[in-house]
N, C-alpha and C positions, 0 to 999 in steps of 0.2 A: 503494500500500498504505499501512496508519495506524502500522499495529505492529509496525517491522522489527526481525527479530530478530539475521541474520545479512544481507551486502552491499558487494558489491564490484564493479570496474568493470573492465573490461577491451577494448585495442583489438580491433579486428575489420577484416580485408579481406576479403569474399567470393571467390566467384571470379570473380568479373567486375572486379575489382579494385576495390570500390570499397569506401572506410575508413568504419567506423563506430564508434562506443562501444556494446558492451557491457556494459548493467545489468543487477548478477546480486542478486535481493534473494530470502528467505525472513521470513516470517510472517505478522502475522493470523493467528495462533491460534485453532483454534477444538475444543470441544469435539463429539466424535460420535458417539451412539450407537449401540450393536450391537446385535441382534434378540438377543443371549444377557440385554442389559442393562448389559452395561459399557459401558464412554467408551472410543471411543480420541481420540489428540488430530490435530491435522490443522493442517498448517499451506498458508502457500501459496508459492506457487517462481515467481516472473516472471526471465527472460529476455530483456531486452527489450530489440532488436527480434528478436530470434531467434521464441520461445515465447512463447501465452498463457500468462496467468496459467491456475495448475492448484494441485489439494489432493492435496496427497500424506499418509497419514495410517498411524498405527502403534497399538502396546496403550500407550505410553506416549513424553513429548518428547522425549529421547535418541534412541529407534528412529526416531522422526519426523521429526528433522533430519539422522542418517543418510542416510534415505532419500532428503529431499530431494535434500542434496550429489548422493548418486548420480543422480538423475534432472539435475542441471546433468552430472556430468561424461559421461553418455550422450548428453544436446543434442548438448554442444559434441564429441565424438567422430562424431557426426553430419553438423555443419555439417562440421568438416574431412575428415573420408570423401567430402565433398561440393567437396573442391576450396578449403575456408575457410581462414583462418591465424587463429587468437588469440595475440594478444601480450600481455605483464606491459603495464601502464600505462605511459604515454610513454616506450615502448619497442620495438621486435624485435626484442626477446628473448622464442623463440614462449616458453608454459608446457609443463609438465609436467602433463596430464592426468589422469596416474594419481596426481599426488603429493599426500601427506597435503592440505600448503596449495598447492597448480598454482604450484612452485616457475618463475622463470623461466631458459632454459637461455644462459646466454653464455655467451660464454670458450673455447667447445672449439673452433667451428670458425674458422677464418682468413674476414675481413671480408671481402677481394676472394672469396670465395664466396656471401657472405650479400647485396650489393648489387648491383642489377640491373643495374650498369658492370664486371659478373668480368669481361670479354672485353677490362678499357684494364689488366691484371697481367698477365703468361706467366705459363706451367707452372715452379715453378721459384724464383723470386726470392723 
């Protein structure tokens, strides 16, 4: 992407257990003529490597950016529904896909229930 408007990175694990970095980018603004003679604003959305680059357009740039962010949410929901995990970068804290800023969930659940060696502690310790 040549002209990035917004970007972030998440740590992911697919349903097969493979870890990878997910690069989310929105940018490369385009002016898109409509049949009525008006113009829409379009941005490309990339979720590398999960989703191929896609164009999202709307009558104005604010709405187009909102649509782009919603496309990111939908792609992440599909990934999670198929057994993937999306974490805040550098952590094993899952992100809240519905949060305005994709905030991480952390500190609510005891660590022994989050680690793969959860049977190392007995219940009630």
